[in-house]
MARMAR-78415 format. One record per residue: residue in one letter; x negated, y, z of N, C-alpha, C in turn. Coordinates in Angstrom, 3 decimals, padded with zeros to 6 digits, m for minus. Each point is the difference from the previous one (the first is absolute). Layout:
# residues N
('A' (X Y Z) (X Y Z) (X Y Z))
...
This chain:
# residues 259
('M' (m097.077 024.687 135.104) (000.135 000.078 m001.456) (001.473 000.190 m000.327))
('E' (000.294 000.956 m000.874) (001.362 000.259 m000.399) (000.317 m000.761 m001.276))
('H' (001.255 m000.489 m000.020) (000.468 m000.720 m001.184) (001.098 000.810 m000.661))
('N' (m000.087 000.143 m001.288) (001.009 000.721 m000.752) (001.114 m000.968 m000.382))
('L' (001.212 000.234 000.583) (001.136 m000.872 m000.267) (000.759 000.391 m001.254))
('C' (m000.457 001.043 m000.658) (000.720 000.482 m001.188) (m000.920 m000.002 m001.211))
('E' (m000.763 m001.029 m000.113) (m000.883 m000.086 m001.149) (000.828 m000.108 m001.270))
('S' (m000.408 000.723 m000.993) (000.740 m000.007 m001.252) (m000.268 m001.291 m000.758))
('E' (001.056 m000.491 m000.665) (m000.135 m001.229 m000.769) (m000.593 000.322 m001.361))
('P' (m000.716 m000.903 m000.588) (m000.583 000.259 m001.320) (001.080 000.246 m001.032))
('Q' (m000.241 000.932 m000.882) (000.953 000.369 m001.030) (m000.143 m000.932 m001.197))
('D' (001.127 m000.164 m000.673) (m000.019 m000.802 m001.225) (m000.629 000.799 m001.122))
('T' (m001.063 m000.503 m000.515) (m000.671 000.632 m001.139) (m000.339 m001.075 m001.004))
('P' (m000.245 000.398 m001.226) (m000.410 m001.027 m000.977) (m001.218 m000.758 000.434))
('E' (m000.869 000.684 000.755) (m001.203 m000.688 000.454) (000.258 m000.831 001.264))
('N' (001.101 000.338 000.746) (000.269 m000.676 001.280) (001.462 m000.437 000.048))
('P' (000.372 m001.022 m000.736) (001.401 m000.468 000.041) (000.255 m000.801 001.284))
('T' (000.872 000.507 000.858) (000.264 m000.679 001.293) (001.393 m000.587 000.093))
('S' (000.946 000.443 m000.785) (001.375 m000.504 000.097) (000.309 m000.937 m001.151))
('E' (000.911 m000.966 000.290) (000.400 m000.933 m001.029) (001.057 000.637 m000.891))
('P' (000.070 m000.408 m001.224) (001.019 000.555 m000.889) (001.397 m000.370 000.469))
('T' (000.941 000.922 m000.116) (001.376 m000.218 000.444) (000.680 m001.036 m000.891))
('K' (000.651 m000.993 000.659) (000.691 m001.045 m000.731) (001.434 000.436 m000.289))
('S' (000.443 m000.254 m001.161) (001.371 000.359 m000.373) (000.978 m000.959 000.678))
('I' (001.114 000.528 000.464) (001.018 m000.792 000.696) (001.186 m000.186 m000.940))
('E' (000.392 m001.250 m000.192) (001.114 m000.295 m000.884) (001.312 000.235 000.741))
('T' (000.835 000.872 m000.486) (001.267 000.334 000.659) (001.207 m000.333 m000.849))
('N' (m000.210 m000.447 m001.196) (001.121 m000.255 m000.899) (000.321 m001.486 m000.091))
('K' (000.010 m000.680 001.165) (000.321 m001.417 000.004) (001.517 m000.198 000.030))
('T' (000.432 m001.091 m000.575) (001.432 m000.303 m000.010) (000.465 m000.384 001.396))
('P' (001.074 000.597 000.536) (000.464 m000.347 001.357) (000.490 m001.441 000.070))
('V' (m000.197 m000.583 001.171) (000.425 m001.388 000.210) (001.500 m000.029 000.220))
('Q' (000.677 m000.849 m000.723) (001.432 m000.144 000.145) (000.299 m001.228 000.854))
('V' (000.816 000.220 001.061) (000.378 m001.077 000.903) (001.449 m000.369 m000.271))
('K' (000.228 m001.250 m000.350) (001.348 m000.477 m000.262) (000.507 m000.770 001.218))
('K' (001.192 000.335 000.441) (000.590 m000.637 001.168) (000.479 m001.397 m000.357))
('K' (m000.472 m000.971 000.748) (000.364 m001.386 m000.245) (001.212 m000.360 000.853))
('P' (001.060 m000.521 m000.607) (001.185 m000.356 000.790) (m000.315 m001.124 000.988))
('I' (000.641 000.060 001.145) (m000.226 m000.990 001.053) (000.916 m001.192 m000.212))
('D' (m000.583 m001.188 000.067) (000.773 m001.231 m000.079) (000.427 m000.383 001.411))
('Y' (001.194 000.439 000.380) (000.446 m000.217 001.369) (000.282 m001.472 000.298))
('S' (000.239 m000.789 m001.027) (000.325 m001.405 000.235) (m001.158 m000.767 000.625))
('Q' (m001.238 000.439 m000.246) (m001.149 m000.721 000.544) (m000.139 000.183 001.513))
('Y' (000.758 000.929 000.578) (m000.099 000.264 001.428) (001.164 m000.601 000.792))
('R' (000.840 m000.793 m000.649) (001.155 m000.566 000.716) (m000.448 m000.883 001.159))
('A' (m001.067 m000.775 m000.222) (m000.488 m000.869 001.076) (m000.551 000.795 001.163))
('H' (m000.443 001.224 m000.261) (m000.545 000.842 001.063) (001.103 000.634 000.844))
('F' (001.226 000.042 m000.509) (001.103 000.658 000.700) (001.154 m000.962 000.248))
('L' (m000.344 m001.228 000.350) (000.969 m001.002 000.427) (001.031 m000.317 m001.073))
('G' (m000.371 000.162 m001.278) (000.870 m000.398 m001.091) (001.208 000.883 m000.218))
('V' (m000.044 001.244 000.428) (001.145 000.901 m000.188) (000.139 000.354 m001.477))
('P' (001.140 000.530 m000.431) (000.171 000.363 m001.419) (m001.011 001.041 m000.456))
('I' (m000.249 000.007 m001.308) (m000.984 000.913 m000.581) (000.409 001.448 000.234))
('E' (001.300 000.293 m000.044) (000.464 001.369 000.217) (m000.379 000.501 001.392))
('K' (000.030 m000.906 000.970) (m000.348 000.379 001.369) (m001.499 000.262 000.129))
('I' (m000.805 m000.796 m000.714) (m001.447 000.231 000.012) (m000.329 001.321 m000.673))
('K' (000.680 000.303 m001.113) (m000.228 001.263 m000.699) (000.349 001.173 000.896))
('A' (001.109 m000.095 000.723) (000.374 001.072 000.931) (m001.025 000.140 001.109))
('T' (m000.583 m001.133 000.441) (m001.035 000.047 001.034) (m001.243 000.720 m000.503))
('F' (m000.424 m000.300 m001.226) (m001.163 000.675 m000.583) (000.244 001.499 m000.136))
('Q' (001.201 000.378 m000.399) (000.304 001.408 m000.200) (000.072 000.770 001.315))
('A' (000.287 m000.694 001.088) (000.127 000.663 001.303) (m001.258 m000.112 000.839))
('T' (m001.066 m000.612 m000.547) (m001.233 m000.208 000.759) (m001.199 000.408 m000.841))
('T' (m001.188 m000.109 000.600) (m001.248 000.238 m000.720) (m000.780 m001.301 m000.080))
('Q' (m000.892 m000.088 m000.980) (m000.861 m001.160 m000.183) (m001.400 000.521 m000.335))
('F' (m000.657 000.601 000.983) (m001.269 000.667 m000.234) (m001.154 m000.974 m000.203))
('A' (000.063 m001.157 000.608) (m001.113 m000.947 m000.097) (m000.055 m000.598 m001.401))
('T' (m001.141 000.131 m000.670) (m000.179 m000.553 m001.341) (m000.833 m001.270 000.013))
('N' (m000.547 m000.358 001.144) (m000.815 m001.200 000.092) (m000.103 m000.379 001.470))
('I' (m000.518 m001.184 000.254) (m000.201 m000.467 001.362) (m001.439 000.252 000.408))
('M' (m000.174 000.766 001.063) (m001.337 000.311 000.495) (m000.174 m000.632 001.375))
('A' (m001.105 m000.663 000.185) (m000.282 m000.654 001.270) (m001.489 000.060 000.275))
('G' (m000.356 000.116 001.246) (m001.397 000.029 000.394) (m000.199 m000.684 001.332))
('N' (m001.237 m000.112 000.430) (m000.292 m000.682 001.255) (m000.160 000.963 001.166))
('K' (000.154 001.282 m000.242) (m000.136 000.982 001.068) (001.063 001.074 m000.141))
('I' (000.493 000.460 001.123) (000.887 001.150 000.019) (m000.850 001.208 000.378))
('L' (m000.267 000.837 m000.978) (m000.924 001.114 000.245) (000.631 001.090 000.848))
('Q' (001.290 000.184 m000.150) (000.642 001.074 000.749) (001.446 m000.378 000.276))
('T' (000.410 000.133 001.225) (001.363 m000.284 000.401) (000.592 001.240 000.642))
('I' (001.096 000.464 m000.557) (000.654 001.194 000.528) (001.363 m000.398 000.543))
('K' (000.265 000.301 001.225) (001.260 m000.335 000.642) (000.637 001.253 000.564))
('S' (001.264 000.176 m000.305) (000.726 001.151 000.511) (000.663 m000.390 001.310))
('P' (m000.503 000.470 001.152) (000.569 m000.429 001.285) (001.304 000.727 000.308))
('W' (000.860 m000.705 000.708) (001.230 000.612 000.491) (m000.146 000.198 001.509))
('P' (000.187 001.223 000.508) (m000.099 000.210 001.449) (001.031 m000.835 000.738))
('A' (m000.364 m000.465 001.170) (000.891 m000.877 000.763) (001.304 000.696 000.376))
('N' (m000.054 001.316 000.128) (001.201 000.729 000.412) (000.781 000.573 m001.183))
('N' (m000.326 m000.426 m001.210) (000.677 000.512 m001.184) (000.528 m001.175 m000.805))
('V' (001.268 m000.320 000.166) (000.604 m001.162 m000.635) (000.798 000.451 m001.212))
('R' (m000.256 m000.622 m001.125) (000.772 000.294 m001.209) (001.445 m000.455 000.171))
('R' (000.911 000.710 m000.650) (001.401 m000.375 000.009) (000.366 m000.619 m001.340))
('R' (000.667 m001.112 000.053) (000.377 m000.720 m001.205) (001.296 000.524 m000.609))
('N' (000.835 000.617 000.802) (001.228 000.642 m000.472) (000.957 m000.970 m000.692))
('E' (000.150 m001.174 000.569) (000.987 m000.964 m000.496) (000.205 m001.082 001.054))
('P' (001.175 m000.623 000.025) (000.186 m001.164 000.873) (m000.778 m001.188 m000.546))
('V' (m000.488 m000.844 000.897) (m000.759 m001.194 m000.387) (000.647 m001.214 000.651))
('A' (000.297 m001.002 m000.822) (000.594 m001.244 000.490) (m001.089 m001.044 000.195))
('T' (000.144 m000.795 001.023) (m000.993 m001.033 000.295) (000.684 m001.330 000.238))
('D' (m000.690 m001.071 m000.345) (000.543 m001.345 000.188) (m001.168 m000.971 000.113))
('T' (000.241 m001.122 000.652) (m001.027 m001.022 000.207) (000.246 m001.179 m000.926))
('I' (m001.047 m000.414 m000.704) (000.068 m001.135 m000.913) (m000.815 m001.145 000.594))
('K' (000.591 m001.184 000.064) (m000.691 m001.163 000.552) (m000.411 m000.950 m001.109))
('A' (m001.206 m000.550 000.128) (m000.546 m000.918 m001.003) (m000.058 m001.415 000.563))
('Q' (m000.079 m000.968 m000.911) (m000.048 m001.407 000.407) (m001.414 m000.453 000.322))
('V' (m001.009 000.685 m000.542) (m001.396 m000.389 000.232) (m000.790 001.242 000.401))
('P' (m001.075 m000.143 000.767) (m000.836 001.158 000.338) (m000.691 000.555 m001.243))
('A' (m000.207 001.305 m000.004) (m000.676 000.650 m001.122) (m001.470 m000.367 m000.005))
('V' (m000.575 m000.145 m001.198) (m001.377 m000.454 m000.130) (m000.989 001.044 000.486))
('D' (000.370 001.280 m000.056) (m000.982 001.046 000.309) (m000.132 000.271 001.490))
('D' (001.111 000.033 000.745) (m000.110 000.314 001.432) (000.853 m000.897 000.887))
('G' (000.627 m001.007 m000.569) (000.794 m000.925 000.798) (001.357 000.514 000.408))
('S' (000.460 001.088 m000.595) (001.307 000.553 000.350) (001.110 m000.970 m000.404))
('T' (001.010 m000.091 000.843) (001.153 m000.843 m000.290) (001.241 000.835 m000.317))
('M' (m000.126 001.324 000.127) (001.095 000.909 m000.286) (m000.554 001.253 m000.662))
('A' (000.892 000.786 m000.557) (m000.372 001.282 m000.595) (001.042 001.036 000.383))
('Q' (m000.458 001.190 000.295) (000.897 001.103 000.337) (000.079 000.943 m001.190))
('L' (001.215 000.213 m000.493) (000.230 000.873 m001.144) (000.448 001.380 000.462))
('F' (m000.505 001.035 m000.664) (000.452 001.375 000.193) (000.336 000.557 m001.374))
('I' (001.244 000.435 m000.187) (000.475 000.437 m001.309) (000.669 001.364 000.127))
('G' (m000.496 000.970 m000.766) (000.584 001.328 000.016) (001.356 000.013 m000.684))
('Q' (000.975 000.585 000.657) (001.354 m000.021 m000.544) (000.157 000.922 m001.206))
('K' (m000.751 001.088 m000.058) (000.067 000.923 m001.124) (m001.054 m000.302 m001.062))
('S' (m001.212 m000.263 000.438) (m001.101 m000.194 m000.952) (m000.133 m001.437 m000.485))
('L' (000.539 m000.981 000.756) (m000.121 m001.437 m000.300) (m001.424 m000.509 000.165))
('V' (m000.896 000.769 000.614) (m001.358 m000.472 000.266) (000.061 m001.156 000.994))
('S' (m000.646 m001.104 m000.364) (000.044 m001.222 000.809) (m001.392 m000.336 000.509))
('D' (m000.096 m000.333 001.286) (m001.260 m000.410 000.612) (000.232 m001.269 000.799))
('A' (m000.954 m000.933 m000.074) (000.100 m001.271 000.709) (m001.245 m000.209 000.852))
('Y' (000.205 m000.411 001.236) (m001.100 m000.247 000.935) (000.160 m001.396 000.585))
('G' (m001.080 m000.767 m000.014) (000.038 m001.325 000.586) (m000.033 000.061 001.517))
('I' (000.819 m000.806 000.655) (000.040 m000.064 001.462) (000.114 m001.465 000.426))
('K' (m000.427 m000.264 001.226) (000.048 m001.358 000.538) (001.051 m000.152 001.086))
('T' (000.368 001.107 000.656) (001.018 m000.023 001.045) (000.934 001.187 m000.182))
('D' (001.183 m000.090 000.601) (000.955 001.103 m000.068) (m000.533 001.242 000.704))
('A' (m000.828 m000.198 001.004) (m000.527 001.134 000.756) (m000.913 000.885 m000.832))
('A' (m000.520 m000.534 m001.115) (m000.900 000.783 m000.853) (000.749 001.026 m000.834))
('F' (001.317 000.064 000.133) (000.770 000.977 m000.777) (m000.451 001.423 000.282))
('V' (m000.275 000.326 001.247) (m000.379 001.373 000.341) (m001.312 000.389 m000.670))
('N' (m000.906 m000.960 m000.180) (m001.260 000.299 m000.676) (000.218 000.314 m001.475))
('T' (000.904 m000.750 m000.637) (000.300 000.291 m001.402) (000.733 001.326 m000.134))
('L' (000.829 000.337 000.972) (000.679 001.295 m000.020) (m001.016 001.132 000.060))
('E' (m000.980 m000.126 000.886) (m001.041 001.023 000.101) (m000.827 000.072 m001.282))
('D' (m000.305 m001.158 m000.596) (m000.768 m000.005 m001.250) (000.768 000.680 m001.121))
('N' (001.297 m000.274 m000.093) (000.791 000.595 m001.063) (000.121 001.512 000.174))
('I' (000.151 000.457 001.233) (000.044 001.442 000.256) (m001.345 000.637 m000.305))
('R' (m001.081 m000.691 000.344) (m001.338 000.536 m000.269) (m000.274 000.097 m001.497))
('Q' (000.490 m000.948 m000.779) (m000.285 m000.018 m001.430) (000.982 000.828 m000.821))
('R' (001.266 m000.024 000.361) (001.031 000.648 m000.811) (000.582 001.261 000.630))
('G' (m000.118 000.146 001.303) (000.602 001.130 000.682) (001.165 m000.442 000.869))
('A' (000.396 000.865 000.906) (001.101 m000.305 000.921) (001.336 000.170 m000.717))
('M' (000.829 m001.018 000.072) (001.297 000.030 m000.665) (001.003 000.832 000.800))
('D' (001.092 000.373 m000.650) (001.057 000.724 000.699) (000.821 m000.931 000.878))
('K' (000.213 m001.225 m000.478) (000.809 m000.973 000.730) (m000.522 m001.392 m000.299))
('L' (m000.012 m000.867 001.007) (m000.394 m001.392 m000.171) (001.247 m000.867 000.037))
('I' (000.245 m000.720 m001.098) (001.182 m000.863 m000.131) (m000.440 m001.441 000.190))
('S' (000.676 m000.731 000.870) (m000.355 m001.393 000.270) (001.267 m000.802 000.247))
('D' (m000.172 m001.318 000.157) (001.148 m000.871 000.259) (000.174 m000.288 001.488))
('G' (m000.705 000.738 000.851) (000.196 m000.128 001.437) (m000.762 m001.129 000.639))
('A' (m001.101 m000.461 m000.615) (m000.813 m001.044 000.613) (m000.617 000.509 001.301))
('Q' (m000.307 m000.936 000.908) (m000.479 000.376 001.325) (m001.290 000.815 m000.072))
('A' (m000.922 m000.403 m000.875) (m001.272 000.708 m000.098) (000.200 001.414 m000.526))
('E' (000.980 000.170 m000.876) (000.252 001.311 m000.584) (000.701 000.941 000.975))
('L' (000.552 m000.545 001.077) (000.665 000.805 001.024) (m000.782 000.021 001.304))
('S' (m001.263 m000.426 m000.036) (m000.801 m000.060 001.217) (m000.328 001.386 000.520))
('D' (m000.397 000.057 001.261) (m000.322 001.293 000.617) (m001.194 000.658 m000.688))
('R' (m000.979 m000.794 m000.409) (m001.171 000.581 m000.645) (000.365 000.599 m001.356))
('A' (000.878 m000.695 m000.747) (000.437 000.546 m001.286) (000.771 001.297 000.214))
('K' (000.842 000.044 001.015) (000.754 001.220 000.277) (m000.915 001.140 000.424))
('D' (m001.078 m000.325 000.722) (m000.955 001.048 000.401) (m000.655 000.638 m001.221))
('I' (m000.325 m000.822 m001.007) (m000.603 000.537 m001.224) (000.982 000.911 m000.726))
('L' (001.257 m000.441 m000.081) (001.012 000.805 m000.676) (000.285 001.298 000.754))
('R' (000.003 m000.077 001.310) (000.215 001.219 000.796) (m001.136 000.990 m000.200))
('A' (m001.238 m000.494 000.032) (m001.157 000.889 m000.105) (m000.039 000.720 m001.340))
('L' (000.506 m000.645 m001.046) (m000.049 000.584 m001.338) (001.343 000.563 m000.440))
('C' (000.979 000.039 000.925) (001.331 000.546 m000.305) (000.635 m000.724 m001.189))
('V' (m000.014 m001.321 000.046) (000.581 m000.821 m001.058) (001.302 m000.604 000.508))
('D' (001.072 000.210 m000.737) (001.291 m000.579 000.346) (m000.013 m001.488 m000.311))
('D' (000.929 m000.762 000.583) (000.081 m001.425 m000.287) (001.458 m000.414 m000.178))
('W' (000.171 m001.050 m000.806) (001.337 m000.554 m000.261) (m000.169 m001.479 m000.284))
('H' (000.901 m000.806 000.554) (m000.071 m001.439 m000.265) (001.393 m000.513 m000.341))
('S' (000.031 m001.027 m000.804) (001.262 m000.562 m000.472) (000.702 m000.756 001.128))
('E' (001.279 m000.277 m000.239) (000.773 m000.752 000.973) (m000.448 m001.460 000.013))
('A' (000.270 m000.662 001.090) (m000.352 m001.413 000.115) (000.734 m000.813 m001.061))
('H' (m000.727 m000.915 m000.650) (000.519 m000.880 m001.045) (000.407 000.762 m001.267))
('Y' (m000.432 001.242 m000.122) (000.270 000.795 m001.204) (m001.317 000.578 m000.514))
('Q' (m000.975 m000.891 m000.208) (m001.318 000.436 m000.430) (000.013 000.627 m001.399))
('H' (001.067 m000.267 m000.767) (000.070 000.580 m001.336) (000.119 001.530 000.050))
('Q' (000.301 000.547 001.172) (000.058 001.453 000.139) (m001.389 000.629 m000.064))
('N' (m001.026 m000.805 000.159) (m001.378 000.492 m000.040) (m000.413 000.185 m001.454))
('F' (m000.412 001.204 m000.355) (m000.383 000.306 m001.380) (m001.159 m000.863 m000.465))
('A' (m000.868 m000.446 000.902) (m001.167 m000.793 m000.397) (000.402 m001.288 m000.697))
('N' (001.171 m000.541 000.325) (000.425 m001.253 m000.619) (000.254 000.165 m001.489))
('Y' (000.461 001.153 m000.432) (000.277 000.212 m001.416) (m001.287 000.028 m000.808))
('R' (m000.996 000.740 000.480) (m001.274 000.059 m000.716) (m000.747 m001.314 000.083))
('W' (000.165 m000.723 001.099) (m000.693 m001.267 000.177) (000.429 m001.020 m001.055))
('R' (001.220 000.088 m000.494) (000.457 m000.921 m001.036) (m000.868 000.126 m001.245))
('H' (m000.301 001.233 m000.421) (m000.837 000.208 m001.179) (m001.447 m000.428 000.281))
('I' (m000.488 000.324 001.196) (m001.375 m000.371 000.346) (m000.155 m001.517 000.028))
('K' (000.940 m000.688 000.636) (m000.064 m001.462 000.104) (000.041 m000.645 m001.375))
('K' (000.845 000.507 m000.893) (000.087 m000.558 m001.350) (m001.332 000.128 m000.724))
('N' (m000.658 001.149 000.143) (m001.291 000.206 m000.653) (m001.096 m000.861 000.624))
('V' (000.040 m000.170 001.313) (m000.992 m000.842 000.673) (000.115 m001.443 m000.485))
('E' (001.210 m000.524 m000.047) (000.198 m001.385 m000.444) (m000.385 m000.156 m001.465))
('W' (000.349 000.995 m000.831) (m000.350 m000.073 m001.425) (m001.508 000.003 m000.198))
('L' (m000.716 000.860 000.731) (m001.444 000.103 m000.174) (m000.707 m001.246 000.514))
('M' (000.429 m000.540 001.121) (m000.641 m001.201 000.538) (000.232 m001.194 m000.911))
('N' (001.172 m000.085 m000.609) (000.258 m001.094 m000.948) (m000.800 000.195 m001.285))
('L' (m000.107 001.257 m000.449) (m000.737 000.269 m001.228) (m001.474 m000.325 000.143))
('R' (m000.591 000.384 001.125) (m001.427 m000.214 000.233) (m000.298 m001.335 000.681))
('K' (001.057 m000.771 000.275) (m000.144 m001.309 000.658) (m000.789 000.142 001.307))
('C' (000.455 000.935 000.829) (m000.686 000.302 001.259) (000.402 m000.989 001.085))
('P' (m000.907 m000.350 000.885) (000.365 m000.824 001.154) (000.826 000.815 000.987))
('P' (000.797 m000.632 000.825) (000.870 000.743 000.922) (m000.765 000.907 000.966))
('E' (m001.267 m000.329 000.268) (m000.755 000.753 001.003) (m000.301 001.444 m000.418))
('V' (000.170 000.331 m001.265) (m000.315 001.361 m000.452) (001.257 000.872 m000.054))
('W' (001.025 m000.381 000.731) (001.266 000.742 m000.053) (m000.168 001.447 000.448))
('L' (m000.843 000.259 001.010) (m000.160 001.366 000.501) (m000.759 000.867 m001.006))
('L' (m001.051 m000.550 m000.595) (m000.737 000.751 m001.013) (000.909 000.325 m001.192))
('T' (000.828 m000.970 m000.394) (000.928 000.236 m001.106) (001.021 001.063 000.363))
('L' (000.518 m000.070 001.213) (000.986 000.981 000.455) (m000.580 001.407 m000.008))
('Q' (m001.206 000.166 000.514) (m000.616 001.322 000.032) (m000.347 000.504 m001.396))
('Y' (m000.410 m000.929 m000.884) (m000.284 000.386 m001.388) (001.265 000.468 m000.704))
('V' (001.085 m000.753 000.165) (001.270 000.358 m000.635) (000.483 001.361 000.501))
('C' (m000.098 000.237 001.302) (000.403 001.307 000.541) (m000.843 001.115 m000.618))
('G' (m001.299 m000.241 m000.160) (m000.862 001.016 m000.593) (000.358 000.306 m001.436))
('V' (000.291 m001.055 m000.792) (000.365 000.216 m001.403) (001.335 000.723 m000.094))
('M' (000.974 m000.406 000.793) (001.315 000.644 m000.029) (m000.079 001.453 000.445))
('N' (m000.918 000.308 000.906) (m000.174 001.389 000.434) (m000.548 000.883 m001.109))
('H' (m000.680 m000.603 m000.976) (m000.602 000.751 m001.102) (000.820 m000.076 m001.287))
('T' (001.121 m000.717 000.001) (000.798 m000.213 m001.206) (001.201 000.938 000.003))
('A' (000.244 000.638 m001.144) (001.106 000.949 m000.118) (001.337 m000.692 000.248))
('E' (000.876 000.687 000.727) (001.335 m000.507 000.285) (001.044 000.920 m000.634))
('K' (000.975 m000.604 m000.655) (001.040 000.779 m000.655) (000.799 000.819 001.012))
('S' (000.249 m000.575 001.173) (000.771 000.705 001.028) (m000.749 001.203 000.566))
('L' (m001.310 000.062 m000.246) (m000.811 001.121 000.482) (m000.341 000.968 m001.136))
('G' (000.765 m000.055 m001.095) (m000.293 000.877 m001.129) (m001.212 m000.438 m000.791))
('N' (m000.204 m001.336 m000.101) (m001.156 m000.570 m000.708) (m001.322 000.492 000.580))
('R' (m000.063 000.058 001.312) (m001.227 000.351 000.698) (m000.336 m001.097 001.005))
('P' (m001.284 m000.242 000.251) (m000.383 m001.033 000.963) (000.363 000.406 001.428))
('P' (000.291 m000.970 000.868) (000.318 000.323 001.388) (m001.082 000.812 000.705))
('L' (m001.280 m000.312 m000.239) (m001.066 000.747 000.666) (m000.018 001.459 m000.412))
('Q' (000.381 000.291 m001.239) (000.054 001.399 m000.433) (001.117 000.740 000.726))
('I' (001.116 m000.682 000.230) (001.095 000.616 000.742) (m000.421 000.292 001.433))
('L' (m000.744 m000.931 000.592) (m000.401 000.169 001.398) (m001.132 001.001 000.153))
('E' (m001.050 m000.130 m000.811) (m001.194 000.822 000.174) (000.110 001.355 m000.693))
('G' (000.793 000.083 m001.075) (000.200 001.275 m000.663) (m001.030 000.342 m001.062))
('Y' (m000.832 m000.956 m000.412) (m000.968 000.270 m001.047) (m000.026 m001.170 m000.984))
('T' (m000.601 000.221 m001.155) (m000.059 m001.017 m001.040) (m000.883 m001.166 000.434))
('I' (000.490 m001.215 m000.185) (m000.694 m001.201 000.442) (m000.863 m000.553 m001.132))
('N' (m001.189 m000.463 000.327) (m000.896 m000.621 m000.977) (000.140 m001.517 000.075))
('I' (000.159 m000.647 m001.146) (000.231 m001.448 m000.040) (m001.131 m000.748 m000.696))
('S' (m001.198 000.583 m000.052) (m001.111 m000.638 m000.703) (m000.300 m001.388 000.555))
('I' (000.056 m000.166 001.307) (m000.355 m001.280 000.601) (000.970 m001.100 m000.413))
('L' (001.267 000.354 m000.249) (000.969 m000.997 m000.421) (m000.204 m000.417 m001.448))
('I' (m000.584 000.881 m000.795) (m000.205 m000.306 m001.411) (m001.149 m000.980 m000.192))
('Y' (m001.020 000.080 000.848) (m001.212 m000.788 m000.209) (m000.047 m001.289 000.825))
('F' (000.878 m000.156 000.975) (m000.076 m001.180 000.863) (001.341 m000.686 000.090))
('L' (m000.047 m001.326 000.127) (001.186 m000.834 000.191) (m000.138 m000.774 001.292))
('F' (001.141 m000.451 000.520) (m000.016 m000.829 001.211) (m000.448 m001.396 m000.372))
């Protein structure tokens, strides 16, 4: 049996009305006017370690704030990760200073009694890693290179762990120069200058939030993260991460959450 696939549709006639009457579309509506609401930068001082309002305003102008609300769910439907090939190491294109910070009590999260700081000399990007022994320095060095890229030069105060054969092997493999300060002249290490500002903010935040001493590492890492996202006058009112990464930084997470 053959089927006709081109059967004609019934025609509209007064006796056979098949189509609905066309509805008129209103096109002369008044356009919606959007008025820009000024930002009250003072309400975000607690989110940026109490810095002046002018500094917060410069941070907003140099960053994006795309998140308009907090979204959370119980499942991650899709995770996309951009892998880096093992034989392709990013270059950081700046000297990086490192120093070891010792604490009086173990950290509550992993029991670390020390922290290793890595501070970019040009970008001022600061990273802190908890460690339990001096020998763990090489692991933090590898982590910092993996996360930020290989530096041009590693600046240190000449500690034994920082001059170990394993540390030198890493620097040789990645063609990284090294420099260490003279004995008893640790002030030559650039990390000490930035550490003064970091330490002041850590002590201020722990006193403000009445934190127990055991959360010193979490506070240190939080402060480094906030400072990395805060505009610096010496960097042309741009955040350190923007100087290092080369793109506009988003600070939505700092606006909605406090330590």
